[in-house]
Wavefront OBJ file of the C-alpha trace (Angstrom):
o trace
v 217.948 -12.914 -56.843
v 218.120 -11.390 -53.118
v 218.635 -7.739 -52.639
v 222.368 -6.839 -53.530
v 222.589 -5.525 -49.984
v 220.873 -8.257 -48.378
v 223.446 -10.334 -50.046
v 226.441 -8.471 -49.026
v 225.254 -8.945 -45.362
v 225.164 -12.567 -45.702
v 228.744 -12.331 -46.927
v 229.738 -11.006 -43.697
v 229.757 -7.230 -44.699
v 227.453 -4.865 -42.811
v 225.774 -2.115 -45.024
v 225.310 0.680 -42.588
v 223.968 4.313 -43.675
v 226.005 7.270 -43.157
v 223.418 9.789 -42.978
v 220.579 10.535 -40.398
v 217.407 12.947 -40.180
v 214.290 13.364 -38.441
v 212.063 12.573 -41.364
v 214.197 9.590 -42.139
v 212.893 8.237 -38.931
v 209.087 9.396 -38.751
v 208.366 8.704 -42.231
v 208.864 5.181 -41.709
v 211.577 4.861 -44.297
v 214.632 3.809 -41.952
v 212.300 0.828 -40.785
v 211.865 -0.018 -44.524
v 215.623 0.232 -45.094
v 216.062 -2.094 -42.429
v 213.159 -4.600 -43.459
v 214.064 -4.660 -47.133
v 216.765 -3.720 -47.963
v 218.962 -5.152 -45.413
v 220.535 -1.990 -43.778
v 221.996 -2.896 -40.441
v 223.359 0.032 -38.642
v 223.774 4.033 -38.629
v 226.541 6.498 -38.481
v 226.500 10.278 -38.509
v 229.120 13.106 -38.224
v 228.982 16.855 -37.818
v 228.894 17.159 -41.481
v 225.798 14.917 -41.758
v 224.028 16.949 -39.090
v 224.894 20.323 -40.614
v 222.894 19.276 -43.679
v 219.983 17.695 -41.623
v 219.385 20.518 -39.873
v 220.187 23.397 -41.768
v 218.612 21.992 -44.891
v 214.945 21.250 -43.090
v 212.403 23.369 -41.364
v 211.459 19.875 -39.422
v 213.914 21.465 -36.710
v 212.344 24.793 -36.669
v 210.139 24.350 -34.096
v 212.297 22.853 -31.516
v 214.762 25.482 -32.165
v 212.392 28.074 -31.073
v 211.376 26.140 -28.136
v 214.969 25.726 -26.990
v 215.995 29.299 -27.592
v 213.123 30.792 -25.634
v 214.305 28.583 -22.681
v 217.635 30.447 -23.014
v 219.662 27.040 -24.552
v 222.884 28.069 -26.037
v 223.365 27.048 -29.907
v 225.562 24.601 -28.546
v 222.786 23.257 -26.456
v 220.269 23.375 -29.125
v 222.342 21.354 -31.361
v 223.117 18.468 -28.678
v 219.506 18.274 -28.009
v 218.503 17.858 -31.507
v 221.191 15.236 -32.346
v 220.643 13.217 -29.425
v 216.770 12.898 -30.345
v 217.643 11.943 -33.627
v 220.179 9.028 -32.616
v 217.687 8.201 -29.806
v 214.633 7.787 -32.359
v 216.888 6.175 -34.755
v 218.375 3.584 -31.725
v 214.709 2.653 -31.060
v 214.241 1.438 -34.395
v 216.933 -0.410 -35.068
v 216.985 -1.879 -31.146
v 215.034 -5.436 -32.469
v 218.049 -5.937 -34.822
v 220.362 -5.054 -32.147
v 218.955 -7.483 -29.453
v 219.339 -10.448 -32.156
v 222.874 -9.554 -33.418
v 226.000 -9.935 -31.322
v 228.419 -8.596 -33.740
v 227.447 -4.967 -32.735
v 224.879 -4.121 -35.879
v 221.892 -2.231 -34.744
v 223.807 0.657 -33.793
v 223.767 4.073 -34.200
v 227.138 6.300 -33.705
v 227.139 10.065 -32.419
v 230.470 11.869 -32.544
v 231.863 14.176 -30.170
v 232.377 17.529 -30.930
v 235.504 17.551 -33.414
v 236.961 20.634 -31.637
v 237.774 17.976 -29.316
v 240.362 15.740 -31.516
v 243.240 16.961 -29.613
v 242.071 16.929 -26.020
v 241.970 13.857 -24.367
v 240.238 14.764 -20.966
v 237.667 16.608 -23.244
v 237.187 13.777 -25.172
v 236.149 11.287 -22.607
v 234.053 13.858 -20.796
v 232.239 14.709 -23.767
v 231.914 10.830 -24.477
v 230.638 9.854 -21.305
v 228.042 13.036 -21.385
v 226.787 11.913 -24.941
v 226.274 8.262 -23.788
v 224.372 9.003 -20.662
v 222.247 11.519 -22.236
v 221.356 9.055 -25.601
v 220.913 6.161 -23.039
v 220.551 3.559 -25.157
v 222.328 0.244 -25.351
v 222.809 0.579 -29.005
v 224.017 3.732 -29.480
v 227.878 4.369 -30.363
v 229.697 7.221 -29.416
v 232.411 8.514 -32.236
v 235.856 9.096 -31.287
v 238.627 10.487 -33.590
v 241.604 8.165 -33.799
v 244.047 11.022 -33.489
v 246.871 10.521 -30.547
v 244.950 12.162 -28.109
v 242.090 10.334 -28.718
v 243.559 6.932 -28.292
v 243.337 6.628 -24.331
v 239.915 8.226 -24.405
v 238.909 5.181 -26.557
v 240.817 2.841 -24.095
v 239.054 4.658 -21.005
v 235.599 4.745 -22.827
v 235.446 0.839 -23.428
v 236.716 0.021 -19.752
v 233.615 1.777 -18.983
v 231.371 -0.245 -20.742
v 230.812 2.536 -23.562
v 230.457 1.648 -27.012
v 232.884 3.383 -29.375
v 233.134 3.908 -33.373
v 237.016 5.259 -33.777
v 236.813 7.483 -36.818
v 239.030 9.490 -39.076
v 241.689 6.478 -39.275
v 243.668 6.733 -42.567
v 246.806 5.070 -41.849
v 247.527 1.436 -41.071
v 250.199 2.506 -38.462
v 247.397 4.386 -36.521
v 245.148 1.600 -37.042
v 247.396 -0.820 -34.975
v 247.508 1.594 -32.146
v 243.777 1.640 -32.412
v 243.731 -1.774 -32.291
v 246.280 -2.008 -29.175
v 243.669 0.726 -27.626
v 240.685 -1.188 -27.991
v 242.308 -4.593 -26.371
v 243.413 -2.488 -23.753
v 240.222 -0.962 -22.593
v 238.404 -4.431 -22.524
v 241.584 -5.679 -20.481
v 241.256 -3.009 -17.865
v 237.541 -3.570 -17.510
v 238.277 -7.456 -17.156
v 241.227 -6.567 -14.380
v 238.195 -4.430 -12.236
v 236.157 -7.463 -12.733
v 233.484 -6.234 -15.094
v 232.220 -8.153 -17.828
v 233.234 -7.525 -21.854
v 230.732 -9.195 -23.356
v 228.033 -6.887 -25.324
v 230.584 -4.521 -25.814
v 230.790 -3.154 -29.428
v 233.575 -1.331 -31.186
v 234.069 -0.725 -34.947
v 237.409 1.269 -36.295
v 236.486 3.936 -39.389
v 239.257 3.449 -42.047
v 238.555 6.309 -44.461
v 239.252 5.085 -48.083
v 238.426 7.409 -51.172
v 240.150 10.463 -49.563
v 243.555 8.504 -49.961
v 243.203 8.369 -53.725
v 242.488 12.003 -53.694
v 245.625 12.521 -52.181
v 247.964 10.112 -54.295
v 246.359 10.097 -57.723
v 247.422 13.464 -58.415
v 251.063 12.346 -57.833
v 250.791 9.093 -59.681
v 249.644 11.079 -62.630
v 252.422 13.244 -62.842
v 255.026 10.470 -62.782
v 253.673 9.447 -65.886
v 253.460 5.853 -67.447
v 255.493 3.815 -65.300
v 253.063 4.698 -62.486
v 250.000 5.022 -64.565
v 248.669 1.259 -63.304
v 248.446 2.486 -59.663
v 245.946 4.846 -60.487
v 242.690 4.745 -58.130
v 244.680 1.733 -56.599
v 246.402 2.960 -53.259
v 243.316 3.576 -51.258
v 242.093 0.204 -51.858
v 245.726 -1.214 -51.104
v 245.802 0.847 -47.978
v 242.128 -0.281 -46.710
v 243.344 -4.164 -47.308
v 246.488 -3.724 -45.574
v 244.337 -2.392 -42.352
v 242.254 -5.646 -43.028
v 245.386 -7.828 -43.079
v 246.174 -6.125 -39.308
v 242.802 -6.596 -38.360
v 242.833 -10.488 -39.482
v 246.339 -10.793 -37.981
v 245.160 -9.370 -34.407
v 242.420 -11.801 -34.098
v 245.079 -14.642 -34.314
v 247.039 -13.262 -31.556
v 246.707 -14.788 -27.825
v 245.895 -11.413 -26.164
v 242.725 -11.625 -28.241
v 241.929 -15.123 -27.648
v 241.969 -14.605 -24.146
v 239.655 -11.642 -24.770
v 237.799 -13.493 -26.760
v 237.361 -16.467 -24.490
v 235.780 -13.667 -21.941
v 232.907 -13.115 -24.423
v 234.585 -10.033 -26.474
v 233.172 -8.882 -29.725
v 235.834 -8.196 -32.294
v 236.502 -4.498 -33.100
v 235.306 -4.730 -37.021
v 236.984 -2.799 -39.570
v 234.265 -0.021 -40.809
v 234.892 1.400 -44.562
v 234.241 5.294 -44.701
v 234.694 7.436 -47.478
v 233.518 4.998 -49.700
v 231.420 6.973 -52.457
v 233.261 7.626 -55.529
v 234.468 11.326 -55.844
v 236.377 10.853 -59.525
v 233.249 10.462 -62.251
v 235.514 8.308 -64.338
v 235.233 5.343 -61.844
v 232.179 3.096 -61.272
v 229.818 4.440 -58.567
v 230.486 1.096 -56.545
v 234.245 1.189 -56.710
v 235.292 1.143 -53.399
v 232.103 -0.570 -52.012
v 232.651 -3.665 -54.540
v 236.657 -3.537 -53.694
v 236.374 -4.255 -50.202
v 233.705 -6.739 -49.366
v 235.075 -9.242 -46.791
v 233.794 -11.116 -43.198
v 233.652 -9.232 -40.293
v 233.485 -5.938 -42.109
v 231.279 -2.431 -42.076
v 230.530 -0.655 -44.883
v 228.890 3.039 -44.289
v 227.204 4.067 -47.192
v 225.882 7.844 -48.104
v 222.449 7.664 -49.598
v 223.457 7.619 -53.119
v 226.167 4.754 -52.931
v 223.478 2.896 -51.059
v 221.056 3.289 -53.814
v 223.270 2.298 -56.364
v 224.482 -0.497 -54.626
v 220.867 -1.474 -54.178
v 220.557 -1.070 -57.968
v 223.275 -2.668 -59.314
v 226.118 -3.850 -56.470
v 227.851 -7.578 -57.632
v 228.485 -9.169 -54.157
v 231.421 -11.691 -53.452
v 234.179 -11.200 -51.294
v 236.788 -9.575 -53.004
v 239.572 -9.575 -50.109
v 241.248 -12.745 -50.432
v 244.738 -13.953 -50.215
v 245.543 -12.784 -53.823
v 243.805 -9.294 -53.697
v 246.150 -9.213 -50.388
v 249.163 -10.053 -52.180
v 247.874 -7.797 -55.117
v 247.675 -4.780 -52.925
v 251.180 -5.349 -50.773
v 252.540 -5.464 -54.819
v 250.775 -2.243 -55.255
v 252.224 -0.749 -52.055
v 255.858 -1.958 -53.023
v 255.649 -0.306 -56.438
v 254.183 2.938 -54.832
v 257.339 3.094 -52.649
v 260.096 1.857 -55.630
v 258.542 4.899 -57.756
v 259.438 7.692 -55.016
v 256.483 8.972 -54.789
v 255.274 11.083 -51.816
v 255.204 9.342 -49.196
v 251.851 7.435 -47.588
v 252.614 8.335 -44.034
v 252.686 12.122 -45.135
v 249.782 12.161 -47.143
v 247.510 9.815 -44.559
v 249.266 12.258 -42.097
v 247.432 15.507 -43.919
v 244.199 13.471 -44.009
v 243.494 13.209 -40.386
v 244.617 16.669 -39.883
v 242.449 17.780 -42.959
v 239.557 15.584 -42.024
v 239.684 16.850 -37.875
v 239.819 20.571 -39.551
v 236.746 19.803 -41.771
v 234.370 18.381 -39.383
v 235.371 21.212 -36.932
v 234.433 23.935 -39.874
v 231.184 21.778 -40.054
v 230.697 21.913 -36.180
v 231.102 25.488 -36.165
v 228.879 26.187 -39.389
v 226.130 24.254 -37.699
v 226.576 26.600 -34.471
v 226.300 29.582 -36.406
v 223.030 28.558 -38.456
v 221.185 27.287 -35.084
v 222.050 30.595 -33.607
v 220.484 32.338 -36.603
v 217.497 30.653 -36.733
v 217.046 30.780 -32.774
v 217.250 34.505 -33.030
v 214.733 34.460 -36.051
v 212.526 32.134 -34.247
v 212.856 34.184 -30.866
v 212.605 37.611 -32.215
v 209.471 39.563 -31.041
v 206.932 40.013 -34.021
v 206.188 43.457 -35.097
l 1 2 3 4 5 6 7 8 9 10 11 12 13 14 15 16 17 18 19 20 21 22 23 24 25 26 27 28 29 30 31 32 33 34 35 36 37 38 39 40 41 42 43 44 45 46 47 48 49 50 51 52 53 54 55 56 57 58 59 60 61 62 63 64 65 66 67 68 69 70 71 72 73 74 75 76 77 78 79 80 81 82 83 84 85 86 87 88 89 90 91 92 93 94 95 96 97 98 99 100 101 102 103 104 105 106 107 108 109 110 111 112 113 114 115 116 117 118 119 120 121 122 123 124 125 126 127 128 129 130 131 132 133 134 135 136 137 138 139 140 141 142 143 144 145 146 147 148 149 150 151 152 153 154 155 156 157 158 159 160 161 162 163 164 165 166 167 168 169 170 171 172 173 174 175 176 177 178 179 180 181 182 183 184 185 186 187 188 189 190 191 192 193 194 195 196 197 198 199 200 201 202 203 204 205 206 207 208 209 210 211 212 213 214 215 216 217 218 219 220 221 222 223 224 225 226 227 228 229 230 231 232 233 234 235 236 237 238 239 240 241 242 243 244 245 246 247 248 249 250 251 252 253 254 255 256 257 258 259 260 261 262 263 264 265 266 267 268 269 270 271 272 273 274 275 276 277 278 279 280 281 282 283 284 285 286 287 288 289 290 291 292 293 294 295 296 297 298 299 300 301 302 303 304 305 306 307 308 309 310 311 312 313 314 315 316 317 318 319 320 321 322 323 324 325 326 327 328 329 330 331 332 333 334 335 336 337 338 339 340 341 342 343 344 345 346 347 348 349 350 351 352 353 354 355 356 357 358 359 360 361 362 363 364 365 366 367 368 369 370 371 372
């Protein structure tokens, strides 16, 4: 029987890797994952780079060289990240060139400290896009209110965009609008839109982390909702995506060669040890989607995944009933919980960013200090 992740791809959901290190590329492991395990893309974030750069000696020599040249910690970090993304893009390029949906791309995030700065986000994204200089790069932009105009601007400039840190369906509707607006602006400027790619990264498991405690406190009447709200929330996002493809607005863009902005399920590792390790992956299999998997979840699915399309009319109905029941029980508003998660997510990525800069500063000081 074919590999579970390969079968997942054949069902229309692309497995991406939520991880990047230099060794993954140089060892040939990334090429093997693409060739044998059905890997179709890669994402990164400040936390991933913090672990990669501070948890390995692979970067020490480069840090020393850059420090001797007078580079700041910010410049060193950017140089290391860009180099890793370029290398991964090169490995994925053959896949990208044969795929029209945006597989074979590698995502690099703007500094999360810019999440509430539209102008700063645009400048950073354009700078990173130019510096990576690969057609199959994607620039990650937080889907905050301030990020929405940046998303539109960048797509209008022909830059591939991965919209990240999405938790609420309401915000996702705004992201769909920002995406289409960017393509419309580009068309209005007389430029082509075929070959521009975007995904909308909808975070899943963290929603259960916010709703499960309240569900548990409500006792037996709410018990059936445990571990279900995150999936129900994500299915609502998929319904919004599917509906957007039926609109005259999208049909016009598709007629000019536009590729849809696929939902990307992020945060799909299982945080609750009582749940199966593929809980969120299995529940959200659907055509025209992406699932970005951290290494442990990727290996778990490769070992015992059971790929079947699971977002169907019946499960969509069940998800609507789950959301309705949650409201009827008067549990903490989902909109409040998702708003908190956006703020918390930005803060956590910013903390990882600052920790990365501090660690690189220490390493730079150590390797550039005169020996005695």
